[in-house]
C-alpha positions as CSV (number, residue, x, y, z in Angstrom):
1,M,135.3,127.6,-70.9
2,N,134.7,125.2,-67.9
3,T,134.3,126.7,-64.7
4,S,138.1,125.4,-63.5
5,E,139.3,127.6,-66.3
6,L,137.2,130.4,-65.0
7,I,138.2,130.1,-61.6
8,T,141.8,130.2,-62.7
9,K,141.2,132.8,-65.1
10,R,139.6,135.5,-62.8
11,I,142.6,134.4,-60.2
12,A,145.1,135.3,-63.2
13,E,143.1,138.8,-63.4
14,L,143.7,140.0,-60.0
15,P,146.5,142.0,-58.6
16,D,148.9,139.8,-56.9
17,W,148.0,139.6,-53.2
18,Q,144.9,138.9,-53.9
19,G,145.3,136.2,-56.2
20,K,148.1,134.9,-54.3
21,I,145.4,134.4,-51.3
22,L,142.7,133.0,-53.7
23,A,144.7,130.3,-55.2
24,R,145.6,129.3,-51.5
25,L,142.3,129.2,-50.7
26,R,141.1,127.3,-53.4
27,K,143.9,124.7,-52.9
28,M,142.8,124.5,-49.2
29,I,139.3,124.1,-50.0
30,R,140.1,120.9,-52.3
31,K,142.2,119.5,-49.7
32,A,139.7,120.0,-47.3
33,D,137.2,118.0,-49.6
34,P,138.5,116.3,-52.9
35,D,135.1,115.7,-53.9
36,I,134.2,119.2,-53.8
37,T,132.6,120.6,-57.0
38,E,133.5,124.0,-58.8
39,E,130.7,126.2,-59.7
40,W,130.4,129.7,-61.0
41,K,127.8,131.9,-60.1
42,W,127.2,135.5,-59.6
43,D,130.3,136.0,-61.3
44,T,132.3,134.4,-58.7
45,P,134.0,131.0,-57.6
46,V,131.6,128.7,-55.5
47,F,132.1,125.5,-53.9
48,A,129.7,122.7,-53.2
49,H,129.3,119.1,-52.0
50,N,125.6,118.1,-51.3
51,G,125.1,122.2,-51.4
52,L,126.3,125.3,-51.6
53,V,129.7,125.4,-48.9
54,C,131.7,128.4,-49.5
55,A,132.6,131.6,-51.9
56,L,135.4,133.6,-52.7
57,G,135.8,136.9,-54.2
58,A,138.2,139.5,-54.2
59,F,137.1,143.0,-53.6
60,K,138.7,146.6,-53.5
61,D,140.5,145.9,-50.0
62,H,140.3,142.3,-48.8
63,V,139.6,139.0,-50.5
64,G,136.5,137.2,-48.5
65,M,135.6,133.4,-48.4
66,N,131.9,133.2,-47.3
67,F,130.5,130.0,-46.0
68,F,126.5,130.3,-46.5
69,K,125.5,127.9,-43.6
70,G,128.4,129.7,-41.3
71,A,125.9,130.5,-38.8
72,S,125.6,126.7,-38.2
73,L,129.5,126.3,-37.6
74,K,131.4,126.0,-34.6
75,D,134.1,128.8,-34.9
76,P,136.0,128.2,-31.6
77,R,138.8,130.3,-33.5
78,G,137.3,132.7,-34.0
79,L,138.0,133.0,-37.7
80,F,135.0,134.4,-39.0
81,N,135.2,138.5,-39.4
82,G,132.6,139.4,-41.3
83,G,128.7,139.0,-41.4
84,L,128.3,138.4,-38.1
85,D,124.8,139.7,-37.8
86,A,123.7,137.4,-41.0
87,K,121.0,134.9,-40.1
88,T,122.7,132.1,-42.1
89,S,125.7,133.0,-43.5
90,R,129.7,134.2,-42.2
91,S,132.7,135.1,-43.6
92,I,136.6,135.4,-43.4
93,N,137.9,138.7,-44.6
94,L,141.7,138.5,-45.2
95,R,143.9,141.3,-46.2
96,D,147.4,141.6,-47.9
97,G,149.6,140.5,-45.6
98,D,147.2,138.6,-43.3
99,A,148.0,135.0,-41.8
100,I,145.7,132.2,-42.3
101,D,145.5,129.8,-39.6
102,E,145.4,126.7,-42.3
103,A,144.6,123.7,-40.0
104,S,141.9,126.0,-38.6
105,L,140.7,126.8,-41.6
106,L,140.8,123.5,-43.2
107,D,138.8,122.3,-40.1
108,L,136.0,125.0,-40.6
109,I,135.7,123.6,-44.5
110,R,135.1,120.1,-43.4
111,A,132.7,121.1,-40.9
112,A,130.8,123.3,-43.5
113,V,131.0,119.9,-45.6
114,A,129.5,117.6,-43.3
115,L,126.9,120.2,-42.4
116,N,125.9,119.7,-45.8
117,V,126.2,115.8,-46.5
118,G,124.6,115.1,-42.8
119,G,121.7,116.8,-43.5
120,G,122.0,119.0,-40.3
121,G,121.8,122.8,-40.4
122,A,120.9,125.6,-37.3
123,P,118.5,124.4,-35.3
124,S,114.9,125.3,-36.0
125,R,113.0,127.7,-34.2
126,P,109.6,126.5,-32.5
127,R,106.9,127.6,-34.6
128,A,104.0,129.7,-33.1
129,K,101.5,127.7,-32.4
130,K,97.9,128.5,-34.5
131,A,94.9,129.5,-32.3
132,R,92.4,126.7,-33.1
133,R,88.9,127.6,-33.8
134,K,86.0,126.8,-32.2
């Protein structure tokens, strides 16, 4: 079974509302970046373009969309609501009945791809200077 089939199978196995949200997020990811690749890692759908972009997961009470470099992304609409204390990643957790701001989410996905393609990242911290021996 190829990766695309594994993801489709996972979506079909989920309870109705979770499967619908995952299918919609998958469609949005592919719309935001037609060149993105689907991968299957850690028993979950992962999307990559010049590096990992995001992953989708279904949990007991929500569906999560994890952005691997989310801490480096601007989130003017406040979509991130999970992992806010993590050093690099951020997530969007959606529950049954939650509205999805499609335009803002598409912008966020495109920004995550651009971060990978541009090679940028979070500003590096200045390194402490080592004391020189005399």
